[in-house]
C-alpha positions in Angstrom: 8.7 28.2 -0.5 8.3 26.2 2.7 10.7 26.2 5.7 13.7 23.9 6.0 11.7 21.7 8.4 8.9 21.4 5.9 11.3 20.5 3.2 13.0 17.9 5.4 9.6 16.4 6.2 8.7 16.1 2.5 12.1 14.5 1.9 11.1 11.7 4.4 8.4 10.6 1.9 10.8 10.3 -1.0 12.1 7.0 -2.1 15.9 6.4 -2.2 16.9 3.9 -4.9 17.2 1.0 -5.3 13.5 0.6 -4.4 11.5 -2.6 -3.8 7.7 -2.4 -4.2 5.5 -4.9 -2.4 1.8 -5.4 -3.3 2.3 -5.2 -7.1 -0.7 -7.4 -7.7 -3.0 -4.7 -6.2 -3.9 -1.3 -7.8 -1.9 0.9 -5.3 1.2 -1.3 -5.6 1.0 -1.7 -9.3 0.7 2.0 -9.9 3.5 2.8 -7.4 5.7 0.3 -9.2 4.9 1.9 -12.6 5.3 5.5 -11.3 8.5 4.8 -9.4 9.9 2.9 -12.4 9.4 5.9 -14.6 11.0 8.2 -12.0 13.9 6.0 -11.2 14.6 4.0 -14.4 16.4 0.7 -13.8 16.4 1.2 -10.0 12.9 -0.1 -9.1 12.0 -3.8 -8.4 8.6 -5.3 -7.9 8.1 -8.4 -5.8 6.3 -11.1 -7.6 4.6 -13.4 -5.1 4.0 -17.1 -6.0 0.2 -16.8 -6.2 0.2 -14.3 -9.1 1.1 -16.1 -12.4 0.7 -12.8 -14.4 3.9 -11.6 -12.8 5.9 -14.8 -13.4 5.4 -15.5 -17.1 8.6 -15.3 -19.2 7.1 -12.7 -21.5 6.1 -10.3 -18.7 6.6 -6.8 -20.0 8.5 -5.8 -16.9 11.1 -8.6 -17.3 14.0 -8.2 -14.9 12.2 -5.6 -12.8 10.2 -8.3 -11.2 11.8 -10.5 -8.5 10.1 -13.8 -7.5 9.7 -14.1 -3.7 7.1 -14.7 -1.1 6.5 -11.6 1.1 5.0 -13.9 3.8 8.4 -15.5 4.2 10.6 -12.9 6.0 13.8 -14.8 5.0 13.0 -14.6 1.3 12.1 -10.9 1.6 15.4 -10.2 3.5 17.4 -12.1 0.9 15.9 -10.1 -2.0 16.7 -6.8 -0.2 20.2 -7.9 0.5 20.9 -9.2 -3.0 19.8 -6.0 -4.6 21.0 -3.6 -1.9 17.5 -2.1 -1.4 17.5 1.3 0.2 13.7 1.8 0.2 10.8 -0.6 0.6 7.4 0.7 -0.5 4.9 -1.6 1.2 1.6 -1.5 -0.7 0.7 -5.0 0.4 -2.9 -5.7 1.5 -6.1 -7.4 0.6 -8.9 -4.8 0.2 -11.8 -7.2 -0.6 -14.1 -6.1 2.2 -16.6 -9.0 2.1 -13.8 -11.5 1.8 -12.0 -10.1 4.8 -15.2 -10.4 6.8 -15.5 -14.1 5.7 -11.9 -15.0 6.2 -10.2 -12.7 8.8 -7.3 -15.2 9.3 -6.3 -14.8 5.6 -7.0 -11.1 5.9 -4.5 -10.8 8.8 -1.9 -12.6 6.9 -2.1 -10.3 3.9 -3.0 -7.0 5.7 -0.9 -7.3 8.8 1.8 -10.0 8.7 3.4 -9.0 5.3 3.6 -5.4 6.5 5.3 -6.5 9.7 7.8 -8.5 7.6 8.5 -5.4 5.5 9.0 -3.3 8.6 11.4 -5.7 10.2 13.5 -6.2 7.1 13.7 -2.5 6.3 14.4 -1.5 9.9 17.1 -4.2 10.3 19.0 -3.1 7.2 18.5 0.6 7.8 16.4 1.1 4.7 13.6 3.6 4.3 10.1 2.1 4.6 7.0 3.8 3.1 3.7 2.1 4.1 0.5 2.5 2.0 -2.7 2.2 4.1 -6.3 3.2 3.7 -8.8 5.9 4.7 -11.0 3.0 6.0 -9.2 3.2 9.3 -11.8 6.0 9.9 -15.6 5.4 10.4 -16.8 8.5 8.4 -18.9 9.8 11.2 -18.8 13.5 12.4 -16.2 14.1 15.0 -15.2 17.0 17.3 -12.1 18.9 16.2 -9.7 21.2 18.1 -11.9 24.3 18.1 -14.8 22.3 19.5 -16.9 22.2 16.4 -18.1 19.0 14.6 -16.4 18.1 11.3 -17.1 15.5 8.7 -14.3 14.2 6.5 -11.1 16.1 5.9 -9.3 13.9 8.4 -6.0 14.8 9.9 -3.2 12.3 10.5 -3.6 12.6 14.2 -7.4 12.0 14.2 -8.6 9.0 16.2 -9.0 5.9 14.1 -12.3 3.9 14.4 -12.6 1.4 11.6 -16.0 -0.4 11.1 -14.9 -3.2 8.8 -12.5 -6.1 9.3 -10.3 -4.8 6.6 -10.1 -1.3 8.2 -9.4 -2.9 11.6 -6.6 -5.0 10.2 -5.0 -2.0 8.4 -5.3 0.1 11.5 -3.6 -2.7 13.5 -0.8 -2.9 10.9 -0.3 0.9 11.1 0.1 0.8 14.8 2.4 -2.1 14.9 4.6 -0.8 12.1 4.9 2.7 13.7 5.7 1.1 17.0 8.5 -1.0 15.5 9.8 1.6 13.1 8.6 5.1 14.1 10.3 6.8 11.1 7.9 5.1 8.7 5.6 7.5 6.8 2.1 5.9 6.5 0.1 7.2 3.5 -3.6 6.6 3.8 -5.0 6.2 0.3 -8.7 6.7 -0.3 -9.8 5.3 -3.7 -6.8 4.4 -5.8 -7.5 5.2 -9.4 -5.2 3.7 -12.0 -4.7 0.6 -14.2 -4.7 -2.8 -12.6 -2.4 -5.7 -13.3 -5.1 -8.1 -14.5 -7.5 -5.4 -16.0 -10.4 -6.1 -13.8 -9.4 -5.5 -10.2 -9.6 -1.7 -9.9 -12.2 1.0 -9.7 -11.4 2.2 -13.2 -11.9 -1.4 -14.6 -15.3 -1.6 -12.9 -16.4 1.8 -14.2 -15.3 1.0 -17.7 -17.2 -2.3 -17.6 -20.4 -0.6 -16.4 -20.1 2.1 -19.2 -19.6 -0.6 -21.8 -22.9 -2.1 -20.7 -24.6 1.2 -20.7 -25.1 1.1 -17.0 -24.4 3.8 -14.4 -21.3 3.5 -12.2 -22.3 4.7 -8.7 -19.4 4.6 -6.2 -20.8 6.5 -3.2 -23.9 8.0 -1.8 -23.2 11.3 0.1 
């Protein structure tokens, strides 16, 4: 059993219902929504942004658990939190399309930074807990010198220096820094490759792997 301080730190990462999940259209957010809904039945809401029709159809399987609102509008987001007395905001917002972020960094900033700042300000101002999902792409993957003077590859620690090499990684690192500056109590969870079902059935790694296997083709994700 860990110490009391360790137990307290783990508790910081727990959601306190009612919970609002942002980023449901993406794989991390969708799976956070499903998992938290199973853990806190009837106490988890997912934000349904206006550009995702799959979340707004009347026959949606999640029914009243979805709340229509635009996370880019801080007033709409604040109104949802107030109306449902939200105690925890799980911010899984983001746009992880690497090439698209390179081509359109303005849109990338809106989706990867601005929404996160809205979530931070709304949660902070109402005294709610904020949990931010980020990415391991805030690191460059190169060998680095660790505390004992040796060189290490991978196995990053939370206090390792970030050095992203993609626009997406740079935007997510910028969002991390701004969120932690504005609301230091926020735990930031850097997710590597989220594995789970996707909302539309073709947006996630599992969907791509299955599509390759159906065609009898290999599914290579990384070269080490």
